[in-house]
All heavy atoms as an XYZ file, in Angstrom:
685
protein
N       0.834     -1.187      0.000
C       0.000      0.000      0.000
C       0.875      1.245      0.000
O       1.915      1.273      0.634
C      -0.867      0.033      1.253
C      -2.111     -0.760      1.174
S      -3.185     -0.330      2.568
C      -4.447     -1.499      2.260
N       0.403      2.238     -0.684
C       1.152      3.484     -0.745
C       0.896      4.321      0.505
O      -0.055      4.076      1.253
C       0.735      4.283     -1.982
O      -0.586      4.760     -1.829
N       1.750      5.312      0.721
C       1.583      6.227      1.849
C       0.234      6.928      1.782
O      -0.420      7.123      2.795
C       2.731      7.249      1.854
C       2.603      8.233      2.999
O       2.520      7.776      4.153
O       2.576      9.447      2.731
N      -0.179      7.295      0.577
C      -1.458      7.985      0.398
C      -2.615      7.127      0.898
O      -3.557      7.620      1.494
C      -1.665      8.331     -1.073
C      -2.968      9.021     -1.325
C      -3.220     10.353     -1.207
C      -4.212      8.416     -1.688
N      -4.539     10.619     -1.500
C      -5.170      9.435     -1.795
C      -4.609      7.119     -1.944
C      -6.489      9.204     -2.146
C      -5.924      6.887     -2.288
C      -6.844      7.923     -2.384
N      -2.540      5.823      0.653
C      -3.624      4.927      1.056
C      -3.705      4.730      2.558
O      -4.788      4.521      3.093
C      -3.457      3.558      0.393
C      -3.711      3.563     -1.092
C      -3.480      2.213     -1.701
O      -2.315      1.769     -1.743
O      -4.466      1.587     -2.127
N      -2.581      4.782      3.240
C      -2.572      4.500      4.673
C      -2.576      5.754      5.543
O      -2.921      5.687      6.713
C      -1.349      3.643      5.045
O      -0.156      4.318      4.639
C      -1.420      2.282      4.370
N      -2.197      6.888      4.974
C      -2.185      8.135      5.733
C      -3.608      8.606      5.987
O      -4.469      8.521      5.124
C      -1.417      9.195      4.942
C      -1.242     10.504      5.658
C      -0.286     11.450      4.927
N      -0.258     11.292      3.481
C      -0.871     12.112      2.629
N      -1.565     13.139      3.054
N      -0.785     11.908      1.319
N      -3.881      9.094      7.184
C      -5.219      9.602      7.498
C      -5.425     10.966      6.855
O      -4.508     11.764      6.751
C      -5.415      9.691      9.012
C      -5.553      8.336      9.646
C      -6.117      8.398     11.055
O      -6.575      9.478     11.479
O      -6.096      7.353     11.711
N      -6.660     11.193      6.412
C      -7.053     12.449      5.785
C      -8.236     13.012      6.564
O      -9.023     12.275      7.137
C      -7.467     12.225      4.325
C      -6.372     11.657      3.475
N      -5.532     12.443      2.741
C      -5.970     10.385      3.274
C      -4.664     11.680      2.103
N      -4.918     10.412      2.413
N      -8.356     14.313      6.553
C      -9.474     14.960      7.223
C     -10.444     15.486      6.172
O     -10.035     16.163      5.231
C      -8.978     16.134      8.100
O      -8.077     15.618      9.067
C     -10.133     16.823      8.787
N     -11.707     15.131      6.349
C     -12.768     15.593      5.455
C     -13.879     16.144      6.332
O     -14.302     15.506      7.288
C     -13.316     14.442      4.588
C     -14.465     14.907      3.725
C     -12.211     13.826      3.746
N     -14.333     17.334      6.015
C     -15.427     17.933      6.772
C     -16.734     17.699      6.030
O     -16.856     18.019      4.854
C     -15.186     19.446      6.950
O     -13.919     19.632      7.592
C     -16.282     20.075      7.777
N     -17.688     17.106      6.735
C     -19.001     16.840      6.167
C     -20.064     17.497      7.029
O     -19.920     17.577      8.242
C     -19.281     15.331      6.130
C     -18.333     14.442      5.349
C     -18.688     12.975      5.572
C     -18.402     14.773      3.864
N     -21.124     17.922      6.376
C     -22.278     18.369      7.153
C     -22.958     17.120      7.711
O     -22.691     15.996      7.266
C     -23.287     19.141      6.277
O     -23.828     18.236      5.305
C     -22.640     20.328      5.583
N     -23.832     17.306      8.662
C     -24.576     16.179      9.204
C     -25.361     15.460      8.122
O     -25.437     14.232      8.096
N     -25.936     16.222      7.218
C     -26.706     15.628      6.126
C     -25.821     14.816      5.204
O     -26.185     13.726      4.749
C     -27.438     16.727      5.338
C     -28.307     16.206      4.233
C     -29.407     15.371      4.839
N     -29.961     14.459      3.872
C     -31.103     13.856      4.019
N     -31.828     14.055      5.097
N     -31.542     13.033      3.114
N     -24.637     15.337      4.882
C     -23.704     14.608      4.018
C     -23.261     13.305      4.672
O     -23.180     12.260      4.003
C     -22.496     15.481      3.693
C     -22.806     16.634      2.769
C     -21.686     17.649      2.676
O     -20.900     17.790      3.631
O     -21.602     18.308      1.614
N     -22.988     13.372      5.961
C     -22.595     12.173      6.698
C     -23.718     11.142      6.678
O     -23.500      9.961      6.393
C     -22.219     12.531      8.138
C     -21.817     11.385      9.052
C     -20.610     10.641      8.501
C     -21.528     11.917     10.449
N     -24.940     11.594      6.940
C     -26.089     10.703      6.906
C     -26.253     10.089      5.518
O     -26.485      8.878      5.380
C     -27.369     11.461      7.295
C     -28.600     10.622      7.147
C     -28.960      9.720      8.133
C     -29.391     10.731      6.012
C     -30.101      8.928      7.989
C     -30.520      9.954      5.860
C     -30.885      9.052      6.849
N     -26.137     10.901      4.476
C     -26.287     10.403      3.106
C     -25.229      9.357      2.773
O     -25.526      8.339      2.140
C     -26.220     11.543      2.096
C     -27.468     12.409      2.093
O     -28.510     11.982      2.647
O     -27.393     13.528      1.532
N     -23.996      9.588      3.200
C     -22.919      8.641      2.937
C     -23.171      7.311      3.638
O     -23.073      6.245      3.023
C     -21.576      9.229      3.363
C     -20.343      8.362      3.149
C     -20.216      7.955      1.686
C     -19.103      9.104      3.612
N     -23.515      7.363      4.903
C     -23.802      6.138      5.664
C     -25.014      5.425      5.065
O     -25.005      4.201      4.888
C     -24.025      6.465      7.157
C     -24.591      5.277      7.909
C     -22.714      6.916      7.784
N     -26.035      6.183      4.731
C     -27.233      5.613      4.139
C     -26.919      4.930      2.805
O     -27.403      3.831      2.525
C     -28.294      6.702      3.958
C     -29.648      6.147      3.627
O     -30.065      5.123      4.156
N     -30.351      6.826      2.741
N     -26.097      5.553      1.988
C     -25.724      4.976      0.700
C     -24.969      3.665      0.890
O     -25.242      2.675      0.200
C     -24.883      5.967     -0.110
C     -24.457      5.397     -1.434
C     -25.352      5.353     -2.502
C     -23.182      4.884     -1.614
C     -24.976      4.813     -3.718
C     -22.805      4.340     -2.829
C     -23.703      4.303     -3.869
O     -23.327      3.759     -5.077
N     -24.029      3.650      1.813
C     -23.284      2.415      2.082
C     -24.240      1.322      2.530
O     -24.145      0.171      2.076
C     -22.167      2.659      3.115
C     -21.094      3.581      2.514
C     -21.540      1.335      3.567
C     -20.064      4.069      3.524
N     -25.167      1.654      3.406
C     -26.158      0.675      3.872
C     -27.048      0.182      2.736
O     -27.293     -1.019      2.603
C     -27.032      1.268      4.970
C     -26.314      1.395      6.300
O     -25.244      0.779      6.468
O     -26.836      2.117      7.166
N     -27.555      1.101      1.932
C     -28.507      0.748      0.874
C     -27.880     -0.086     -0.238
O     -28.581     -0.828     -0.920
C     -29.121      2.004      0.252
C     -29.917      2.842      1.208
C     -31.297      2.296      1.391
C     -32.102      3.264      2.243
N     -33.172      2.653      2.944
N     -26.569      0.028     -0.424
C     -25.910     -0.706     -1.505
C     -25.269     -2.013     -1.043
O     -24.670     -2.720     -1.852
C     -24.853      0.170     -2.190
O     -23.868      0.575     -1.226
C     -25.482      1.387     -2.846
N     -25.419     -2.348      0.225
C     -24.791     -3.567      0.752
C     -25.264     -4.818      0.007
O     -24.448     -5.642     -0.418
C     -25.072     -3.699      2.247
C     -24.383     -4.878      2.882
C     -24.601     -4.909      4.379
C     -23.812     -6.043      4.994
N     -23.855     -5.997      6.457
N     -26.571     -4.975     -0.169
C     -27.094     -6.154     -0.866
C     -26.666     -6.157     -2.333
O     -26.360     -7.214     -2.885
C     -28.622     -6.224     -0.751
C     -29.114     -6.560      0.637
S     -28.474     -8.133      1.294
C     -29.130     -9.286      0.126
N     -26.634     -5.001     -2.955
C     -26.170     -4.915     -4.340
C     -24.731     -5.408     -4.440
O     -24.392     -6.186     -5.338
C     -26.274     -3.478     -4.862
C     -25.565     -3.288     -6.171
C     -26.141     -3.700     -7.370
C     -24.290     -2.717     -6.210
C     -25.469     -3.560     -8.571
C     -23.619     -2.569     -7.410
C     -24.210     -2.992     -8.585
O     -23.540     -2.848     -9.776
N     -23.884     -4.971     -3.515
C     -22.480     -5.400     -3.524
C     -22.376     -6.903     -3.329
O     -21.595     -7.574     -4.011
C     -21.679     -4.645     -2.469
C     -21.515     -3.159     -2.779
C     -20.494     -2.474     -1.880
N     -20.621     -2.764     -0.476
C     -21.370     -2.090      0.385
N     -22.083     -1.071     -0.035
N     -21.400     -2.412      1.662
N     -23.154     -7.450     -2.403
C     -23.126     -8.901     -2.170
C     -23.588     -9.663     -3.416
O     -22.975    -10.663     -3.796
C     -24.005     -9.257     -0.975
C     -23.421     -8.805      0.344
C     -24.366     -9.036      1.518
O     -25.558     -9.276      1.348
N     -23.833     -8.949      2.722
N     -24.659     -9.196     -4.027
C     -25.153     -9.840     -5.244
C     -24.125     -9.771     -6.366
O     -23.958    -10.725     -7.143
C     -26.459     -9.191     -5.715
C     -27.635     -9.478     -4.805
O     -27.534    -10.401     -3.952
O     -28.666     -8.773     -4.933
N     -23.436     -8.658     -6.462
C     -22.424     -8.467     -7.495
C     -21.265     -9.453     -7.304
O     -20.792    -10.063     -8.265
C     -21.929     -7.021     -7.466
C     -21.380     -6.553     -8.786
O     -21.592     -7.154     -9.819
N     -20.655     -5.450     -8.738
N     -20.830     -9.628     -6.067
C     -19.762    -10.598     -5.784
C     -20.228    -12.002     -6.157
O     -19.495    -12.759     -6.804
C     -19.319    -10.537     -4.300
C     -18.429    -11.715     -3.946
C     -18.598     -9.222     -4.007
N     -21.436    -12.356     -5.768
C     -21.966    -13.688     -6.081
C     -22.065    -13.921     -7.585
O     -21.770    -15.014     -8.077
C     -23.319    -13.890     -5.415
C     -23.216    -14.000     -3.905
C     -24.565    -13.988     -3.206
O     -25.608    -14.025     -3.892
O     -24.567    -13.926     -1.964
N     -22.470    -12.894     -8.328
C     -22.547    -13.022     -9.779
C     -21.171    -13.310    -10.363
O     -20.996    -14.204    -11.180
C     -23.125    -11.755    -10.412
C     -23.191    -11.849    -11.934
S     -23.128    -10.280    -12.812
C     -21.634     -9.529    -12.240
N     -20.157    -12.554     -9.906
C     -18.805    -12.760    -10.416
C     -18.238    -14.103     -9.977
O     -17.463    -14.722    -10.714
C     -17.891    -11.599    -10.013
C     -18.084    -10.410    -10.894
C     -18.695     -9.233    -10.583
C     -17.710    -10.306    -12.266
N     -18.716     -8.413    -11.668
C     -18.114     -9.033    -12.718
C     -17.071    -11.151    -13.157
C     -17.893     -8.604    -14.016
C     -16.851    -10.725    -14.453
C     -17.261     -9.456    -14.877
N     -18.626    -14.579     -8.815
C     -18.196    -15.915     -8.382
C     -18.749    -16.980     -9.329
O     -18.034    -17.924     -9.696
C     -18.650    -16.197     -6.955
C     -17.863    -15.440     -5.917
C     -18.413    -15.578     -4.510
O     -19.619    -15.856     -4.334
O     -17.624    -15.397     -3.568
N     -20.008    -16.829     -9.717
C     -20.602    -17.781    -10.675
C     -19.875    -17.715    -12.014
O     -19.566    -18.749    -12.621
C     -22.088    -17.508    -10.862
C     -22.945    -17.923     -9.680
C     -24.431    -17.862     -9.981
N     -24.906    -16.544    -10.369
C     -25.280    -15.596     -9.505
N     -25.229    -15.813     -8.205
N     -25.704    -14.426     -9.955
N     -19.584    -16.509    -12.475
C     -18.871    -16.365    -13.747
C     -17.454    -16.916    -13.652
O     -16.946    -17.525    -14.603
C     -18.848    -14.900    -14.185
C     -20.201    -14.309    -14.582
C     -20.060    -12.820    -14.872
C     -20.802    -15.048    -15.768
N     -16.809    -16.750    -12.513
C     -15.446    -17.261    -12.333
C     -15.417    -18.785    -12.381
O     -14.401    -19.380    -12.757
C     -14.869    -16.760    -11.014
N     -16.509    -19.410    -12.013
C     -16.573    -20.875    -12.009
C     -16.817    -21.451    -13.411
O     -16.575    -22.644    -13.634
C     -17.672    -21.343    -11.060
N     -17.270    -20.639    -14.349
C     -17.556    -21.133    -15.699
C     -16.260    -21.427    -16.451
O     -15.293    -20.683    -16.362
C     -18.390    -20.114    -16.478
C     -19.804    -19.993    -15.982
C     -20.667    -19.152    -16.902
O     -20.364    -19.049    -18.113
O     -21.670    -18.601    -16.403
N     -16.284    -22.529    -17.191
C     -15.124    -22.957    -17.970
C     -15.539    -23.176    -19.422
O     -16.681    -23.548    -19.704
C     -14.555    -24.273    -17.412
C     -14.066    -24.180    -15.978
C     -12.782    -23.367    -15.929
N     -12.234    -23.274    -14.591
C     -12.240    -22.186    -13.850
N     -12.816    -21.097    -14.311
N     -11.680    -22.162    -12.670
N     -14.586    -22.987    -20.322
C     -14.863    -23.281    -21.722
C     -14.632    -24.773    -21.972
O     -14.336    -25.525    -21.041
C     -14.024    -22.384    -22.649
C     -12.526    -22.615    -22.520
O     -12.110    -23.669    -21.978
O     -11.762    -21.749    -22.977
N     -14.729    -25.203    -23.211
C     -14.597    -26.620    -23.537
C     -13.221    -27.181    -23.199
O     -13.079    -28.377    -22.934
C     -14.899    -26.854    -25.026
C     -16.361    -26.580    -25.360
O     -17.202    -26.643    -24.428
O     -16.654    -26.301    -26.540
N     -12.215    -26.325    -23.202
C     -10.854    -26.760    -22.885
C     -10.584    -26.738    -21.386
O      -9.497    -27.115    -20.938
C      -9.841    -25.882    -23.615
N     -11.550    -26.281    -20.611
C     -11.372    -26.226    -19.156
C     -10.770    -24.931    -18.650
O     -10.516    -24.778    -17.460
N     -10.537    -23.996    -19.553
C      -9.987    -22.694    -19.161
C     -11.125    -21.793    -18.693
O     -12.277    -21.968    -19.087
C      -9.269    -22.057    -20.347
N     -10.801    -20.830    -17.842
C     -11.849    -19.904    -17.401
C     -12.491    -19.195    -18.594
O     -11.797    -18.708    -19.487
C     -11.098    -18.898    -16.529
C      -9.851    -19.593    -16.121
C      -9.504    -20.528    -17.239
N     -13.811    -19.169    -18.617
C     -14.536    -18.497    -19.697
C     -14.369    -16.977    -19.584
O     -14.273    -16.272    -20.576
C     -16.009    -18.866    -19.651
C     -16.826    -18.300    -20.777
C     -18.271    -18.776    -20.762
N     -18.412    -20.212    -20.722
C     -18.420    -21.016    -21.797
N     -18.292    -20.498    -22.997
N     -18.556    -22.314    -21.664
N     -14.316    -16.486    -18.360
C     -14.164    -15.048    -18.109
C     -12.867    -14.844    -17.327
O     -12.822    -15.049    -16.120
C     -15.369    -14.508    -17.332
C     -16.674    -14.782    -18.041
C     -17.488    -15.849    -17.671
C     -17.065    -13.984    -19.114
C     -18.670    -16.111    -18.350
C     -18.244    -14.243    -19.799
C     -19.042    -15.311    -19.407
O     -20.208    -15.562    -20.078
N     -11.829    -14.449    -18.039
C     -10.493    -14.444    -17.437
C     -10.327    -13.409    -16.321
O      -9.450    -13.565    -15.476
C      -9.392    -14.254    -18.509
C      -9.575    -12.929    -19.252
C      -9.393    -15.421    -19.466
C      -8.443    -12.592    -20.209
N     -11.129    -12.402    -16.297
C     -11.003    -11.376    -15.258
C     -11.971    -11.574    -14.096
O     -11.943    -10.814    -13.130
C     -11.196     -9.979    -15.849
C     -10.157     -9.648    -16.890
C     -10.498     -9.530    -18.230
C      -8.818     -9.494    -16.531
C      -9.539     -9.249    -19.188
C      -7.856     -9.217    -17.483
C      -8.216     -9.092    -18.804
O      -7.264     -8.818    -19.746
N     -12.801    -12.596    -14.167
C     -13.833    -12.796    -13.151
C     -13.233    -13.033    -11.767
O     -13.706    -12.451    -10.776
C     -14.753    -13.953    -13.546
N     -12.211    -13.855    -11.670
C     -11.605    -14.145    -10.366
C     -11.038    -12.873     -9.733
O     -11.213    -12.620     -8.546
C     -10.496    -15.187    -10.517
C      -9.915    -15.666     -9.211
C     -10.868    -16.556     -8.431
O     -11.649    -17.287     -9.044
O     -10.804    -16.508     -7.185
N     -10.375    -12.057    -10.539
C      -9.850    -10.792    -10.042
C     -10.954     -9.850     -9.610
O     -10.814     -9.128     -8.615
N     -12.061     -9.863    -10.343
C     -13.202     -9.027     -9.973
C     -13.783     -9.464     -8.636
O     -14.166     -8.626     -7.818
C     -14.273     -9.056    -11.059
C     -13.862     -8.302    -12.299
O     -12.903     -7.546    -12.289
N     -14.578     -8.517    -13.382
N     -13.851    -10.772     -8.405
C     -14.338    -11.282     -7.126
C     -13.465    -10.758     -5.993
O     -13.969    -10.252     -4.979
C     -14.373    -12.827     -7.102
C     -14.619    -13.351     -5.695
C     -15.415    -13.355     -8.063
N     -12.161    -10.877     -6.164
C     -11.236    -10.417     -5.120
C     -11.376     -8.915     -4.887
O     -11.448     -8.466     -3.743
C      -9.797    -10.768     -5.497
C      -9.531    -12.261     -5.460
C      -8.147    -12.599     -5.977
O      -7.496    -11.820     -6.672
N      -7.689    -13.792     -5.630
N     -11.379     -8.136     -5.961
C     -11.478     -6.688     -5.834
C     -12.787     -6.276     -5.151
O     -12.780     -5.472     -4.212
C     -11.374     -6.014     -7.211
C     -11.688     -4.545     -7.144
C     -10.759     -3.644     -6.644
C     -12.935     -4.064     -7.539
C     -11.055     -2.292     -6.552
C     -13.235     -2.716     -7.447
C     -12.291     -1.839     -6.963
O     -12.595     -0.507     -6.858
N     -13.905     -6.826     -5.617
C     -15.203     -6.433     -5.070
C     -15.377     -6.884     -3.627
O     -15.995     -6.184     -2.824
C     -16.329     -6.975     -5.949
C     -16.401     -6.350     -7.340
C     -17.352     -7.142     -8.229
C     -16.790     -4.891     -7.266
N     -14.816     -8.028     -3.286
C     -14.870     -8.507     -1.904
C     -14.084     -7.576     -0.991
O     -14.564     -7.184      0.080
C     -14.332     -9.940     -1.805
O     -15.152    -10.797     -2.624
C     -14.345    -10.451     -0.374
N     -12.892     -7.205     -1.410
C     -12.072     -6.283     -0.612
C     -12.715     -4.903     -0.537
O     -12.701     -4.267      0.518
C     -10.651     -6.195     -1.178
C      -9.830     -7.434     -0.939
C      -9.721     -7.787      0.534
O      -9.445     -6.890      1.364
O      -9.935     -8.971      0.868
N     -13.276     -4.440     -1.633
C     -13.946     -3.142     -1.639
C     -15.119     -3.142     -0.657
O     -15.310     -2.182      0.093
C     -14.438     -2.801     -3.041
C     -15.142     -1.456     -3.117
C     -15.804     -1.241     -4.452
O     -16.575     -2.088     -4.914
N     -15.492     -0.111     -5.084
N     -15.875     -4.203     -0.646
C     -17.016     -4.305      0.259
C     -16.543     -4.286      1.714
O     -17.150     -3.627      2.564
C     -17.813     -5.572     -0.035
O     -18.998     -5.579      0.705
N     -15.448     -4.989      2.001
C     -14.890     -4.981      3.360
C     -14.450     -3.574      3.757
O     -14.681     -3.137      4.886
C     -13.706     -5.942      3.460
C     -14.097     -7.396      3.435
C     -12.858     -8.277      3.482
C     -13.202     -9.733      3.304
N     -11.987    -10.574      3.264
N     -13.814     -2.859      2.823
C     -13.371     -1.488      3.116
C     -14.561     -0.572      3.358
O     -14.544      0.269      4.262
C     -12.499     -0.949      1.983
C     -11.122     -1.562      1.919
C     -10.206     -0.820      0.950
N     -10.766     -0.661     -0.367
C     -10.631     -1.543     -1.374
N      -9.973     -2.655     -1.179
N     -11.155     -1.296     -2.552
N     -15.621     -0.731      2.573
C     -16.812      0.100      2.760
C     -17.497     -0.201      4.092
O     -17.975      0.712      4.765
C     -17.783     -0.097      1.601
C     -17.380      0.595      0.305
C     -18.251      0.117     -0.847
C     -17.457      2.100      0.457
N     -17.530     -1.464      4.494
C     -18.125     -1.806      5.785
C     -17.283     -1.253      6.926
O     -17.820     -0.785      7.937
C     -18.293     -3.317      5.912
C     -19.417     -3.872      5.059
C     -20.757     -3.207      5.315
O     -21.160     -3.076      6.494
O     -21.413     -2.800      4.335
N     -15.960     -1.282      6.778
C     -15.090     -0.701      7.802
C     -15.308      0.803      7.882
O     -15.365      1.377      8.990
C     -13.619     -1.016      7.489
N     -15.437      1.451      6.737
C     -15.726      2.883      6.716
C     -17.070      3.154      7.363
O     -17.213      4.092      8.148
C     -15.714      3.392      5.265
C     -16.099      4.854      5.053
C     -15.173      5.777      5.827
C     -16.105      5.176      3.572
N     -18.037      2.332      7.047
C     -19.382      2.482      7.640
C     -19.300      2.406      9.164
O     -19.892      3.203      9.861
C     -20.304      1.388      7.078
C     -21.625      1.196      7.798
C     -22.466      2.454      7.699
N     -23.779      2.263      8.277
C     -24.104      2.570      9.533
N     -23.209      3.036     10.371
N     -25.337      2.416      9.952
N     -18.546      1.447      9.664
C     -18.389      1.298     11.116
C     -17.669      2.500     11.727
O     -18.006      2.948     12.818
C     -17.659      0.009     11.447
C     -18.505     -1.213     11.145
O     -19.721     -1.159     11.119
N     -17.837     -2.320     10.870
N     -16.704      3.029     11.006
C     -15.965      4.206     11.468
C     -16.888      5.417     11.527
O     -16.838      6.214     12.467
C     -14.796      4.470     10.523
C     -13.756      5.408     11.041
C     -12.580      5.420     10.059
C     -11.424      6.164     10.628
N     -10.261      6.162      9.722
N     -17.742      5.557     10.527
C     -18.670      6.684     10.471
C     -19.807      6.553     11.474
O     -20.384      7.548     11.899
C     -19.257      6.824      9.066
C     -18.277      7.195      7.954
C     -18.962      7.086      6.604
C     -17.708      8.576      8.173
N     -20.132      5.322     11.833
C     -21.265      5.069     12.726
C     -21.169      5.840     14.031
O     -22.168      6.329     14.529
C     -21.373      3.571     13.000
C     -22.736      3.188     13.532
O     -23.733      3.819     13.129
O     -22.802      2.249     14.337
N     -19.981      5.992     14.563
C     -19.809      6.713     15.806
C     -19.968      8.212     15.674
O     -20.002      8.939     16.666
N     -20.082      8.691     14.438
C     -20.176     10.132     14.199
C     -21.612     10.626     14.040
O     -21.853     11.816     13.973
C     -19.374     10.507     12.960
C     -17.914     10.136     13.033
C     -17.215     10.801     14.202
O     -17.354     11.992     14.414
N     -16.457     10.017     14.956
N     -22.538      9.705     13.926
C     -23.925     10.101     13.683
C     -24.667     10.245     15.004
O     -24.549      9.482     15.898
C     -24.635      9.081     12.775
C     -23.989      9.110     11.410
C     -26.117      9.392     12.662
C     -24.592      8.153     10.418
């Protein structure tokens, strides 16, 4: 990870902006889970030679899973601010 990714940043939000951000993270949780499951199904598909049918599907699963974990951690961090 780069310094930029691990260094803390300060962002000022209004109460409404904070609420909207937390609400958005909450409202998209099921969408994110469904998206990961879809990519997991695609990652399992093979062509006739046994090679992955969708070569980027496995990477998408990993990326989306990690992104979802980061968003949930952010959600938990923001929870104490509301």
